[in-house]
C-alpha positions as CSV (number, residue, x, y, z in Angstrom):
1,M,13.4,-12.1,8.3
2,N,16.7,-10.4,8.2
3,G,17.3,-6.9,6.5
4,R,18.9,-8.5,3.4
5,A,15.9,-10.8,2.8
6,V,13.5,-7.8,3.2
7,E,15.5,-5.7,0.8
8,S,15.6,-8.5,-1.8
9,C,11.8,-8.3,-1.9
10,R,11.7,-4.6,-2.5
11,P,11.4,-3.9,-6.2
12,T,13.7,-1.3,-7.7
13,P,12.2,1.9,-9.2
14,D,12.8,0.5,-12.7
15,E,10.9,-2.7,-11.8
16,R,7.8,-0.7,-10.6
17,P,7.2,2.3,-12.9
18,S,3.6,2.7,-11.6
19,A,1.9,1.6,-8.5
20,T,-1.2,-0.6,-8.7
21,A,-3.2,-2.7,-6.3
22,G,-1.4,-5.6,-8.0
23,S,2.0,-4.2,-7.2
24,F,1.0,-4.1,-3.5
25,L,-0.3,-7.7,-3.6
26,D,2.8,-8.8,-5.5
27,L,5.1,-7.3,-2.8
28,R,3.0,-8.9,-0.1
29,R,3.1,-12.3,-1.8
30,S,6.9,-12.0,-2.3
31,L,7.3,-11.2,1.4
32,V,5.2,-14.2,2.4
33,Q,7.2,-16.6,0.3
34,T,10.6,-15.4,1.7
35,S,9.4,-15.0,5.3
36,E,11.9,-16.2,7.9
37,G,10.1,-14.8,10.9
38,D,7.8,-11.9,11.7
39,G,9.7,-9.3,9.6
40,G,9.2,-6.6,12.1
41,L,9.2,-2.9,11.4
42,A,11.0,-3.2,8.0
43,V,8.1,-5.2,6.6
44,C,5.5,-2.8,8.1
45,A,7.3,0.2,6.5
46,M,7.7,-1.5,3.1
47,L,4.0,-2.5,2.9
48,S,2.9,0.9,4.1
49,D,5.1,2.7,1.6
50,E,3.9,0.6,-1.3
51,L,0.3,1.1,-0.3
52,D,1.0,4.9,-0.1
53,R,2.2,4.8,-3.7
54,V,-0.9,3.0,-4.9
55,L,-3.3,5.4,-3.1
56,V,-1.4,8.5,-4.3
57,Q,-1.6,7.3,-7.9
58,L,-5.3,6.5,-7.5
59,G,-5.9,9.9,-5.9
60,E,-4.1,11.7,-8.8
61,A,-6.3,9.8,-11.3
62,A,-9.4,10.8,-9.4
63,G,-8.6,14.5,-9.5
64,G,-9.6,17.0,-6.8
65,G,-12.3,16.9,-4.3
66,V,-11.4,13.6,-2.7
67,S,-9.2,12.7,0.3
68,V,-8.2,9.3,1.6
69,V,-7.7,8.9,5.4
70,A,-5.8,5.8,6.5
71,T,-7.1,4.4,9.8
72,G,-6.3,1.3,11.8
73,G,-3.0,-0.5,11.3
74,Y,-2.3,1.2,8.0
75,G,-2.9,4.7,9.6
76,R,-0.4,3.8,12.2
77,R,2.0,2.4,9.5
78,E,1.7,-1.1,11.1
79,M,0.8,-3.1,8.0
80,S,1.7,-6.7,8.5
81,L,1.6,-9.4,5.9
82,F,-2.0,-10.3,6.5
83,S,-3.4,-6.9,7.6
84,D,-6.6,-5.6,6.1
85,V,-6.6,-2.0,4.8
86,D,-8.8,0.4,6.6
87,L,-9.6,3.6,4.7
88,M,-12.1,6.4,4.9
89,L,-12.9,8.4,1.8
90,L,-13.9,12.0,2.1
91,H,-15.2,14.1,-0.7
92,D,-16.5,17.7,-1.1
93,G,-19.7,16.7,-2.9
94,S,-18.4,17.7,-6.3
95,V,-17.7,14.1,-7.4
96,S,-20.7,12.5,-9.1
97,L,-21.0,8.7,-9.4
98,P,-22.4,7.1,-12.5
99,T,-25.9,5.8,-12.0
100,G,-27.6,2.7,-13.4
């Protein structure tokens, strides 16, 4: 995949006002459909950046007391098109989960 093809998959800030899991999946789907090779580091960075945006937004919505630690390929910023997402959630014990 050449640099131009990768850039054409990247949404502009106006096209993605908020990050969601869907925005990450949409980006991944777009990259798969336009793939002309392995994509290399540009694709890894783009997928990692979008996932960062999603997780930051989720973290802000959760409030304090929770941290997300990226491990595996995502922690190394080596997200490829079909990578899984390895995360570890840490909390300070102040977050209560609904029961029932």
